[in-house]
VOGU-3710 file (C-alpha; in Angstrom, 3 decimals, decimal comma):
1> meqsrtaqid> 70,657/-27,216/-151,969  69,844/-30,846/-151,566  72,783/-31,407/-149,348  71,973/-28,502/-147,306  68,391/-29,655/-146,825  69,584/-33,117/-145,935  71,979/-31,750/-143,391  69,251/-29,676/-141,881  66,950/-32,622/-141,733  69,675/-34,705/-140,163
11> fknatiklsp> 70,267/-31,969/-137,662  66,643/-31,856/-136,852  66,530/-35,580/-136,594  69,545/-35,471/-134,350  67,806/-32,899/-132,243  64,713/-34,978/-132,141  66,693/-37,989/-131,103  68,507/-36,120/-128,295  65,390/-34,591/-126,673  64,008/-37,831/-125,171
21> letqsekder> 67,377/-38,530/-123,527  67,442/-35,129/-121,752  63,879/-35,492/-120,520  64,549/-38,881/-118,997  67,631/-37,580/-117,217  65,696/-34,701/-115,752  62,963/-37,062/-114,670  65,454/-39,328/-112,979  67,017/-36,353/-111,255  63,666/-35,084/-110,066
31> rfiklivggl> 62,687/-38,548/-108,945  65,935/-38,864/-107,032  65,397/-35,485/-105,369  61,839/-36,445/-104,483  63,074/-39,666/-102,936  65,631/-37,796/-100,827  63,141/-35,104/-99,774  60,460/-37,686/-99,153  62,848/-39,733/-97,093  63,845/-36,718/-95,052
41> vglilfiala> 60,226/-35,720/-94,518  59,370/-39,269/-93,607  62,288/-39,422/-91,190  61,238/-36,125/-89,607  57,647/-37,353/-89,339  58,855/-40,622/-87,859  60,986/-38,800/-85,291  58,116/-36,427/-84,496  55,720/-39,322/-84,105  58,252/-41,196/-81,985
51> vagvhffhqw> 58,778/-38,180/-79,720  55,036/-37,600/-79,498  54,566/-41,275/-78,776  57,149/-41,233/-76,009  55,589/-38,043/-74,599  52,127/-39,583/-74,802  53,431/-42,758/-73,161  55,061/-40,762/-70,349  51,829/-38,848/-69,780  49,880/-42,086/-69,774
61> qerhlvrvsa> 52,408/-43,656/-67,400  52,203/-40,636/-65,054  48,411/-40,839/-64,975  48,594/-44,589/-64,490  51,036/-44,271/-61,574  48,829/-41,623/-59,943  45,775/-43,890/-60,295  47,687/-46,842/-58,838  48,985/-44,706/-55,957  45,456/-43,503/-55,208
71> aylsggdmka> 44,267/-47,110/-55,179  47,023/-48,100/-52,750  46,135/-45,144/-50,507  42,468/-46,089/-50,589  43,418/-49,605/-49,556  45,565/-48,356/-46,691  48,933/-49,398/-48,156  50,760/-46,165/-47,347  54,232/-47,418/-48,304  53,217/-48,597/-51,770
81> atltarralq> 51,166/-45,430/-52,314  54,165/-43,255/-51,446  56,619/-45,152/-53,650  54,249/-45,090/-56,625  53,469/-41,384/-56,275  57,177/-40,582/-56,011  57,832/-42,506/-59,249  55,280/-40,255/-60,945  57,051/-37,196/-59,527  60,411/-38,473/-60,770
91> mnpdnadaar> 58,957/-38,507/-64,266  57,428/-35,051/-63,817  58,324/-32,977/-60,734  55,402/-30,644/-61,572  52,737/-33,348/-61,397  50,207/-31,740/-59,032  48,154/-34,935/-58,687  51,177/-36,906/-57,465  52,204/-34,112/-55,089  48,635/-34,017/-53,742
101> liaqiadrag> 48,746/-37,755/-53,034  52,019/-37,451/-51,123  50,530/-34,540/-49,138  47,519/-36,708/-48,248  49,776/-39,599/-47,269  51,912/-37,327/-45,081  48,744/-35,962/-43,447  47,554/-39,452/-42,568  50,952/-40,294/-41,110  51,055/-37,059/-39,118
111> drsaidwwrk> 54,262/-36,097/-40,916  55,247/-32,414/-40,670  56,330/-32,501/-44,335  52,643/-32,535/-45,336  52,490/-28,737/-45,248  55,367/-28,467/-47,722  53,653/-30,845/-50,138  50,330/-28,994/-49,894  52,179/-25,731/-50,491  53,773/-27,283/-53,596
121> vvelgshstd> 50,339/-28,378/-54,876  48,980/-24,851/-54,480  52,099/-23,272/-56,033  51,798/-25,553/-59,072  48,799/-23,461/-60,046  46,001/-25,435/-58,457  42,972/-23,181/-58,092  41,112/-25,849/-56,153  39,489/-24,715/-52,929  39,955/-28,242/-51,569
131> dalglvrsal> 43,725/-28,030/-52,113  43,893/-24,665/-50,343  41,889/-26,055/-47,433  44,198/-29,068/-47,374  47,082/-26,643/-46,841  45,120/-24,888/-44,084  44,345/-28,144/-42,253  47,989/-29,227/-42,491  49,137/-25,835/-41,179  46,749/-26,017/-38,237
141> rindfataek> 48,025/-29,488/-37,397  51,442/-27,990/-36,625  50,064/-24,718/-35,197  51,249/-22,664/-38,171  48,557/-20,018/-37,817  50,275/-17,571/-40,184  50,097/-19,973/-43,145  46,510/-20,912/-42,314  45,388/-17,278/-42,106  47,240/-16,249/-45,271
151> tlasldeaak> 45,783/-19,170/-47,256  42,230/-18,545/-46,074  42,544/-14,832/-46,858  43,777/-15,600/-50,383  40,638/-17,540/-51,346  38,140/-15,848/-53,657  34,700/-14,753/-52,492  32,996/-17,836/-53,906  35,302/-20,118/-51,906  34,643/-18,070/-48,770
161> qtagfhaasg> 30,963/-18,927/-49,030  31,600/-22,677/-48,769  31,076/-24,802/-45,684  34,675/-26,023/-45,911  36,008/-22,479/-45,619  33,931/-21,796/-42,511  34,904/-25,145/-40,984  38,609/-24,375/-41,439  38,116/-20,841/-40,113  36,230/-22,251/-37,128
171> rlaemkknpa> 39,072/-24,626/-36,338  41,584/-21,769/-36,585  39,503/-19,594/-34,244  39,264/-22,464/-31,736  43,012/-22,933/-31,716  43,514/-19,210/-31,239  41,195/-19,342/-28,217  38,464/-17,245/-29,827  35,270/-19,201/-29,049  32,842/-16,511/-30,244
181> eaeshwakas> 34,427/-16,410/-33,711  34,677/-20,217/-33,796  30,982/-20,557/-32,951  30,063/-18,113/-35,716  32,004/-20,088/-38,338  30,750/-23,516/-37,243  27,179/-22,176/-37,220  27,640/-20,887/-40,773  29,132/-24,201/-41,925  26,142/-26,057/-40,427
191> eiepgnlgyq> 23,760/-23,639/-42,115  25,367/-24,155/-45,535  25,445/-27,952/-45,146  22,685/-28,820/-42,676  23,120/-32,519/-43,366  26,749/-32,575/-42,249  26,609/-34,052/-38,756  30,321/-33,398/-38,238  29,688/-29,658/-38,391  26,786/-30,016/-35,965
201> fqlalirlgs> 29,075/-31,905/-33,600  31,752/-29,187/-33,694  29,164/-26,467/-33,122  27,793/-28,374/-30,129  31,297/-28,738/-28,663  31,828/-24,983/-28,872  28,454/-24,189/-27,333  29,052/-26,548/-24,422  31,342/-23,882/-23,018  28,856/-21,061/-23,546
211> kdpakreaal> 27,664/-18,981/-20,606  24,270/-18,820/-22,303  22,135/-21,574/-20,661  19,951/-21,893/-23,771  22,948/-22,504/-26,055  24,430/-24,969/-23,626  21,190/-26,913/-23,327  20,830/-26,981/-27,121  24,364/-28,329/-27,380  23,641/-31,137/-24,913
221> qtlerlradp> 20,513/-32,069/-26,853  22,475/-32,118/-30,129  25,096/-34,433/-28,644  22,411/-36,759/-27,314  20,843/-36,858/-30,776  24,209/-37,518/-32,438  24,697/-40,584/-30,241  22,252/-42,318/-32,569  24,595/-41,876/-35,534  27,293/-44,580/-35,856
231> kqrtgatral> 29,872/-42,086/-37,161  29,291/-39,489/-34,444  28,303/-41,537/-31,403  31,842/-42,067/-30,095  32,769/-38,392/-30,143  29,366/-37,283/-28,876  29,355/-39,742/-25,974  32,929/-38,864/-25,058  32,057/-35,149/-25,064  29,037/-35,741/-22,812
241> iidgvahrad> 31,174/-37,674/-20,334  33,950/-35,070/-20,185  31,411/-32,265/-19,829  29,481/-34,199/-17,182  32,597/-34,838/-15,114  33,562/-31,148/-15,357  30,085/-30,067/-14,225  29,767/-32,811/-11,614  26,787/-34,432/-13,264  25,147/-37,558/-11,872
251> vkrmqslasd> 27,916/-40,159/-11,508  25,666/-43,059/-12,393  24,722/-41,311/-15,606  28,414/-40,832/-16,362  29,110/-44,472/-15,649  26,285/-45,507/-17,984  27,626/-43,283/-20,775  31,172/-44,573/-20,266  29,893/-48,144/-20,360  28,176/-47,447/-23,698
261> lqnypeaalg> 31,311/-45,766/-25,034  33,724/-48,577/-24,259  31,308/-51,093/-25,810  31,223/-49,360/-29,197  33,171/-51,463/-31,738  34,976/-48,352/-32,948  35,993/-47,288/-29,435  39,728/-46,794/-28,913  41,761/-47,793/-25,886  41,477/-44,198/-24,673
271> drllyleilr> 37,701/-44,622/-24,407  38,149/-47,790/-22,364  40,626/-45,982/-20,125  38,017/-43,269/-19,609  35,595/-45,934/-18,375  38,340/-47,363/-16,159  38,958/-43,902/-14,671  35,273/-43,478/-13,818  35,247/-46,897/-12,152  38,298/-45,839/-10,143
281> qlhdpgfdey> 36,748/-42,569/-9,030  33,554/-44,337/-7,999  35,535/-47,023/-6,124  33,508/-49,475/-8,159  34,172/-53,136/-7,210  34,500/-53,944/-10,905  37,591/-51,743/-11,280  40,207/-54,454/-10,623  38,537/-56,932/-12,954  38,261/-54,382/-15,774
291> lkklehesaa> 41,897/-53,326/-15,290  42,990/-56,962/-15,610  40,950/-57,227/-18,794  42,710/-54,201/-20,306  46,095/-55,549/-19,247  45,386/-58,799/-21,053  44,069/-57,055/-24,199  46,930/-54,573/-24,464  49,829/-56,941/-23,774  50,389/-57,804/-27,445
301> npadlaslfs> 50,056/-54,252/-28,798  53,009/-51,917/-28,015  50,994/-48,703/-28,518  48,141/-49,897/-26,291  50,545/-51,266/-23,690  52,348/-47,916/-23,546  49,025/-46,077/-23,183  47,991/-48,353/-20,335  51,341/-47,872/-18,570  51,022/-44,105/-18,977
311> wmsgnetapa> 47,510/-44,128/-17,496  48,567/-46,319/-14,580  51,589/-44,126/-13,837  49,319/-41,146/-13,219  46,415/-42,786/-11,434  47,731/-44,241/-8,207  48,271/-47,614/-9,819  51,942/-47,218/-10,792  53,091/-49,968/-8,363  50,596/-52,318/-9,983
321> alefsktlpp> 51,999/-51,339/-13,383  55,497/-52,379/-12,288  54,183/-55,713/-11,066  52,288/-56,174/-14,333  55,454/-55,410/-16,348  57,270/-58,272/-14,587  54,720/-60,746/-15,963  55,311/-59,712/-19,589  57,797/-61,302/-21,998  61,046/-59,255/-22,128
331> dslvkwpvpa> 60,714/-58,624/-25,878  57,343/-56,873/-25,379  58,997/-54,321/-23,080  61,571/-53,189/-25,647  59,157/-52,371/-28,470  58,631/-48,632/-28,847  56,892/-46,728/-27,249  56,760/-49,120/-24,291  60,256/-48,303/-22,896  59,457/-44,595/-22,412
341> alatvycstk> 56,071/-45,356/-20,823  57,639/-47,892/-18,457  60,328/-45,371/-17,533  57,537/-42,958/-16,574  56,107/-45,648/-14,294  59,465/-45,878/-12,498  59,398/-42,081/-12,100  55,895/-42,217/-10,607  56,945/-44,826/-8,054  60,164/-42,855/-7,357
351> dwaglervtr> 62,137/-46,035/-7,946  65,220/-44,150/-9,107  67,576/-47,106/-8,777  65,187/-49,185/-10,864  64,970/-46,412/-13,467  68,755/-46,247/-13,633  68,907/-50,000/-14,070  66,459/-50,115/-17,011  67,993/-47,102/-18,789  71,704/-47,643/-18,124
361> sadwqehnfl> 72,509/-50,077/-20,929  69,279/-50,291/-22,932  69,079/-49,477/-26,646  66,198/-47,187/-27,584  67,592/-46,773/-31,114  66,466/-43,431/-32,614  64,944/-42,499/-29,235  68,219/-42,995/-27,403  68,319/-39,288/-26,519  65,222/-39,879/-24,379
371> rraflarslr> 66,831/-42,862/-22,664  69,738/-40,624/-21,691  67,322/-38,008/-20,394  65,586/-40,547/-18,125  68,969/-41,795/-16,980  69,994/-38,192/-16,210  66,902/-37,810/-14,055  67,466/-41,051/-12,190  71,019/-39,916/-11,396  69,938/-36,421/-10,325
381> eqdkkfpseq> 67,296/-37,842/-7,981  70,040/-39,975/-6,402  72,225/-36,875/-5,886  74,704/-37,997/-8,533  75,065/-34,490/-9,915  78,092/-34,750/-12,202  77,105/-37,968/-14,063  73,564/-36,589/-14,337  74,828/-33,446/-16,055  76,933/-35,550/-18,400
391> ewmaaqkeas> 73,957/-37,669/-19,422  71,773/-34,585/-19,909  74,397/-32,993/-22,160  74,631/-36,241/-24,131  70,829/-36,322/-24,448  70,820/-32,804/-25,898  73,648/-33,626/-28,289  71,896/-36,724/-29,632  68,561/-34,904/-29,909  70,096/-31,945/-31,768
401> aqpssllvla> 70,216/-33,946/-35,012  66,416/-33,713/-35,256  64,364/-30,627/-34,259  61,409/-32,873/-33,409  63,635/-34,789/-30,966  64,691/-31,538/-29,281  61,024/-30,618/-28,939  60,242/-33,979/-27,302  63,156/-33,432/-24,938  61,844/-29,960/-24,059
411> htaaawgwes> 58,357/-31,284/-23,296  59,873/-34,057/-21,181  61,950/-31,589/-19,157  58,859/-29,401/-18,689  56,853/-32,369/-17,378  59,605/-32,982/-14,791  59,602/-29,359/-13,682  63,115/-28,730/-15,009  62,385/-25,094/-15,781  65,804/-23,761/-16,796
421> etadllwalt> 66,521/-26,798/-19,002  63,098/-26,436/-20,623  63,573/-22,752/-21,382  67,055/-23,293/-22,805  65,824/-26,001/-25,154  62,810/-24,005/-26,280  64,839/-20,895/-27,036  67,200/-23,059/-29,087  64,178/-24,380/-30,991  62,996/-20,841/-31,792
431> kidetkleal> 66,012/-20,560/-34,101  64,757/-23,440/-36,265  62,018/-22,630/-38,792  60,377/-26,033/-38,425  59,839/-25,721/-34,668  59,932/-21,942/-34,153  56,202/-21,356/-33,727  55,504/-24,325/-31,460  58,528/-23,489/-29,307  57,416/-19,876/-28,896
441> qtlyqhyigk> 53,862/-20,923/-28,032  55,203/-23,339/-25,418  57,473/-20,617/-24,013  54,466/-18,305/-23,810  52,572/-20,812/-21,671  55,736/-21,491/-19,660  56,195/-17,834/-18,702  52,474/-17,374/-18,038  52,665/-20,236/-15,555  55,720/-18,693/-13,894
451> rdtsglyrtl> 54,183/-15,196/-13,976  57,411/-14,042/-15,597  56,520/-10,749/-17,294  59,985/-10,171/-18,759  60,002/-13,665/-20,258  56,531/-13,031/-21,689  57,686/-9,764/-23,239  60,698/-11,442/-24,855  58,489/-14,248/-26,194  55,733/-11,965/-27,475
461> irlvevvpnd> 58,194/-9,861/-29,468  59,233/-13,008/-31,372  55,672/-14,326/-31,673  54,444/-11,102/-33,255  57,294/-11,358/-35,774  56,330/-14,932/-36,637  52,542/-14,350/-36,680  52,223/-10,666/-37,626  48,484/-10,786/-38,335  47,439/-12,156/-34,940
471> lvlqnnlaqv> 45,670/-9,227/-33,259  45,431/-10,988/-29,891  49,212/-11,408/-29,761  49,680/-7,760/-30,698  47,322/-6,737/-27,896  49,162/-8,912/-25,385  52,492/-7,435/-26,473  51,156/-3,904/-26,021  49,755/-4,758/-22,577  52,964/-6,395/-21,321
481> slllgadler> 55,080/-3,576/-22,775  52,963/-1,004/-20,909  53,301/-2,966/-17,671  57,095/-3,079/-18,031  57,450/0,411/-19,475  59,312/-1,087/-22,447  59,145/0,409/-25,966  56,180/2,549/-24,954  55,873/4,338/-28,276  55,281/1,086/-30,151
491> arkiaaelps> 52,991/-0,257/-27,419  50,770/2,841/-27,459  50,616/2,803/-31,256  49,440/-0,823/-31,255  46,958/-0,171/-28,438  45,464/2,789/-30,324  45,108/0,892/-33,628  43,541/-2,373/-32,427  40,099/-1,001/-31,366  39,553/0,315/-34,899
501> kepsngsfls> 40,025/-3,233/-36,222  37,717/-4,867/-33,653  35,660/-2,085/-31,985  33,703/-4,470/-29,757  36,702/-6,423/-28,408  36,783/-5,802/-24,648  40,436/-6,778/-24,231  41,541/-4,391/-26,967  39,565/-1,511/-25,459  40,916/-2,296/-21,994
511> tyafslftkg> 44,512/-2,212/-23,258  43,880/1,075/-25,062  42,397/2,561/-21,890  45,441/1,390/-19,911  47,682/2,992/-22,533  45,932/6,330/-21,969  46,143/5,789/-18,209  49,932/5,325/-18,349  50,173/8,718/-20,092  48,179/10,325/-17,281
521> dvkgalqvmd> 44,985/10,667/-19,335  42,639/9,232/-16,702  39,586/10,929/-18,194  40,268/9,480/-21,655  40,897/6,043/-20,167  37,577/6,182/-18,318  35,696/7,206/-21,470  37,117/4,190/-23,325  36,306/1,751/-20,473  32,754/3,089/-20,294
531> kltadqlrdp> 32,202/1,782/-23,830  32,452/-1,811/-22,552  29,339/-3,850/-21,904  28,360/-5,076/-18,440  29,403/-8,628/-19,367  32,811/-7,437/-20,574  33,384/-5,475/-17,373  32,641/-8,590/-15,320  35,585/-10,378/-16,940  38,188/-10,384/-14,097
541> svavyygvvl> 41,079/-9,527/-16,432  39,171/-6,435/-17,638  37,520/-5,556/-14,314  40,921/-5,133/-12,638  41,969/-2,445/-15,102  38,579/-0,755/-14,833  38,995/-0,703/-11,056  42,469/0,857/-11,374  41,158/3,601/-13,692  38,117/4,230/-11,456
551> aaagqkekar> 40,360/4,561/-8,416  42,524/7,120/-10,217  39,350/8,997/-11,192  38,240/9,135/-7,551  35,208/6,843/-7,981  36,051/4,811/-4,887  32,938/2,684/-4,371  32,745/1,615/-7,971  36,493/0,987/-7,981  36,255/-1,333/-4,944
561> ehllrasean> 33,518/-3,349/-6,649  35,742/-4,099/-9,638  39,038/-4,471/-7,793  37,443/-7,275/-5,766  37,606/-9,388/-8,918  41,408/-9,320/-8,793  41,351/-12,575/-6,801  39,617/-14,284/-9,742  42,253/-13,231/-12,292  45,685/-14,745/-12,916
571> llpeekalva> 47,602/-11,510/-12,514  51,206/-10,775/-13,344  53,362/-9,241/-10,583  53,121/-5,793/-12,194  49,337/-6,083/-12,342  49,205/-7,054/-8,672  51,273/-3,966/-7,888  48,777/-1,816/-9,814  45,879/-3,304/-7,847  47,688/-2,839/-4,523
581> kaesslq> 48,420/0,795/-5,347  44,813/1,422/-6,396  43,461/-0,238/-3,224  45,763/1,841/-1,028  44,400/5,011/-2,649  40,902/4,023/-1,556  41,760/4,029/2,147
//
């Protein structure tokens, strides 16, 4: 029994002795596990903090670059502003602030890419009215009416109550040749922000062309008042001069205004040239002295020198411009845009041999296509047909690399009266998205000037595709289609729909009446025309159609009264034929 007890005690003692060893091992194991887990957690936290730190640093760097770019832009350093903003975009292509800065920079530089940058800003989710209006202004700068209209229409009702919205809408209406709508928007903008003198200036400009004597007088008074404001005086004085010349106002008054204008510190060379032109028209003895002064001041500035050459080439002083050019250092005559302006002087003096000499071996660098064009003209004028054609083909080939160069070439050919070359270039440009709208608008004016109804029809079909929401273009397409008898079903459908969209538009009602007339519904046509106001019926382009309908209805005396206005309208050949037929029925 004793042994047994002893053994038990020893066993217990052994057990007691072993227990502390097991506990320590477990503790060490747990401690080891904790160290591993803690290390892993710490590593994960470190990585997370490092990533967050890098992300935070990148965000800070983006914001910093945007602030620096904005500072450069404010200081006028466009190159540094662009490079800095692009660095921010490289870090984050979706940085709306950086994209906005590049859009603003492109706007200031007159770069066509501005519209793409503004579109990117808006697409990045900007709900800013200012950004949307930035896109509108950029679109209007390149005559992209479709983008401007779509953007303005997409704004919410609150944005449409702002002065900025009405100002942009007013500018769009002006460019679309809708003065009544433009006046309404500028008046609303001035009402919302009565302290904005810029809006008052734009409203006055619109009302200068009003047939309402009271509105016109109010506009003149506003411009006179704005001459007291340093920011508006240049534009206001310039507007008064241009209006005064157009309305044959007192020449001494015009001379006094022009003298004030050219003395303003902020006046540009164009304002001084306006004063020079008035001196020329008045045969003022101070003309020669002032011209010499401008020659001296512009000699060191290529842009001003080119402007002066351009003015002299069109104002009976081209020979003097050539003599002046001979007194200038050779290096001043090769700085762009002087070469092109000097070439125009040679054209004005019809010195074709001289033009060939200065364009034959010159280097106009990226404008070399234009040098070849001038050379082609000099050769054509000297009856050197084959080499002229070769140079013209080379000019087109070199210009084809840049749509903007092709457009310049087209405008140059148009200025020379090269009609077939102009049309060919413009139709080529209609196939390029970047220049499509401007090319079509230029073609429209080209065919109007030529009274080419078929060309107008072809152009209007494309214009309506490009600017589908322009009601005026739709009306013109319907009218021309009816005159030509082309796609009459579509033309009559358009003519019937437009009056419901603008019931008081005289042109739309006139086209609808003509549509009914072409179907033989003289009575219906007369009922539509009778809805027009007396002022609308006095518009020569409307009066002619009213006279045609009246003649068909047998109302001879009234028809004669309105057909007499045909001489005041710029009629197409088909319209002249309509008038002639109507007049013969009155015999």
